[in-house]
C-alpha positions as a printed Julia matrix, in Angstrom:
143×3 Matrix{Float64}:
  -0.17   0.02  -0.18
   1.42   3.6   -0.98
   0.23   6.46   1.32
  -0.16   9.97  -0.39
  -1.75  12.86   1.13
  -4.19  14.35  -1.63
  -6.02  15.93   0.9
  -5.32  18.64   3.94
  -2.38  18.16   5.82
  -1.3   19.67   8.86
   2.53  19.92   9.31
   3.61  21.4   13.13
   7.28  22.29  13.0
   9.63  23.68  15.78
  12.59  25.08  14.08
  14.11  25.79  11.05
  15.87  22.63  10.36
  12.59  20.5   11.6
  10.85  22.53   9.0
  12.83  21.73   6.41
  13.3   18.22   7.62
  10.18  17.34   7.63
   8.77  18.94   4.56
  11.5   16.65   3.03
  10.34  13.87   4.65
   6.21  14.47   3.71
   7.28  16.12  -0.39
   7.37  12.32  -1.86
   3.86  11.86  -0.37
   2.39  15.18  -1.49
  -0.18  15.34  -4.77
  -1.09  17.88  -6.65
  -4.41  17.95  -5.24
  -2.47  18.02  -1.18
  -2.98  21.08   0.48
  -0.52  21.57   3.62
  -1.07  23.51   6.26
   2.81  24.34   7.97
   1.78  25.49  11.78
   4.68  26.49  14.5
   2.83  27.01  18.32
   4.29  29.99  20.32
   3.57  28.25  23.45
   2.76  30.8   26.23
   3.74  30.27  29.82
   0.16  30.78  30.93
   0.77  34.03  33.58
   4.29  33.41  33.53
   6.59  36.2   31.49
   7.48  33.91  27.91
  10.75  33.06  27.33
  10.94  35.73  24.26
   8.69  38.54  22.66
   5.99  37.38  20.25
   7.56  39.73  17.46
  10.92  37.36  18.13
   8.96  34.28  17.7
   6.75  35.69  15.2
  10.14  36.74  12.98
  11.36  33.09  13.84
   8.57  31.37  12.81
   8.52  33.09   9.44
  11.97  31.57   9.19
  10.77  27.99   9.69
   8.63  28.87   7.48
  10.88  29.76   4.84
  12.63  26.84   4.91
   9.77  24.65   5.32
   8.07  26.05   2.06
  11.09  24.89  -0.13
  10.81  21.05   0.15
   7.42  21.01  -0.54
   6.23  23.98  -3.33
   6.92  21.67  -5.49
   4.69  18.86  -4.85
   1.84  20.28  -3.02
  -1.1   22.51  -4.16
  -1.25  24.41  -2.02
   1.29  25.6    1.24
  -0.09  27.68   3.69
   1.75  28.15   7.29
   0.15  29.71  10.41
   2.16  30.87  14.13
  -0.79  29.27  16.25
  -0.58  30.56  20.32
  -1.5   28.45  23.14
  -0.41  26.77  27.04
  -0.46  23.05  25.49
   1.4   22.43  22.2
  -0.23  19.25  21.27
  -3.8   20.75  22.29
  -3.22  23.46  20.0
  -2.27  21.3   17.25
  -5.28  18.94  17.08
  -7.48  22.54  17.42
  -6.2   23.93  14.22
  -6.46  20.45  12.66
 -10.22  20.53  13.43
 -10.97  24.12  12.87
  -8.95  23.42   9.3
 -10.72  20.15   9.04
  -7.02  18.47   8.51
  -6.77  15.08   7.11
  -3.67  14.07   8.95
  -1.57  15.45  11.23
   1.88  14.83   9.93
   5.31  14.8   11.61
   9.08  13.6   11.7
   9.89  11.98  14.99
  12.88  14.08  16.44
  15.96  12.7   18.82
  15.64  13.36  21.77
  17.43  11.84  25.24
  15.05  10.76  28.0
  15.98  13.58  30.03
  14.51  16.1   27.64
  11.76  13.67  27.46
  11.09  13.11  31.03
  10.62  17.45  31.23
   8.73  18.27  27.89
   6.15  15.86  28.14
   7.55  14.35  24.65
   5.63  16.34  22.33
   5.9   13.36  19.63
   4.2   10.72  21.81
   1.16  12.31  22.77
   0.8   13.38  19.22
   0.65   9.31  18.72
  -1.45   9.18  22.4
  -3.71  11.57  22.46
  -4.74  12.06  18.9
  -7.99  13.65  17.58
  -7.21  13.13  14.02
  -5.35  10.89  12.34
  -1.43  11.42  12.67
   1.19   9.67  11.21
   5.06   9.83  12.13
   6.74  10.36   8.91
  10.32   8.44   7.97
  13.15  10.66   8.97
  15.31  11.26   5.8
  19.06  10.44   5.93
  21.24  13.26   3.74
């Protein structure tokens, strides 16, 4: 069975490298009818001071989107981007997927050590365990 996305797929990305790597991993599975929505979640501290200003985070998101667009533009019919804000990254991703009628959420798991996973709650694990739409973990693309 060959996997392909011919509808809308939401792609959460965390940084410029992640954006480019995830887009490269996703590109072979896209059709001309695909719509890819690349999102970056700016995690709000929920009352505590944020790590960086909103302007700094938005500028960083634009850099992420620029790197993610390149591998997608020749394969997808439409590439859209969105900056999302929320106190819980996973909940924010799924809320956006449902709101935008995404057929799936696709991501490339990033390598993290166990200590980082314990501290951060491992977003990848939560994406799979708390899925409210189909979730696809893309295979890592080695350069």
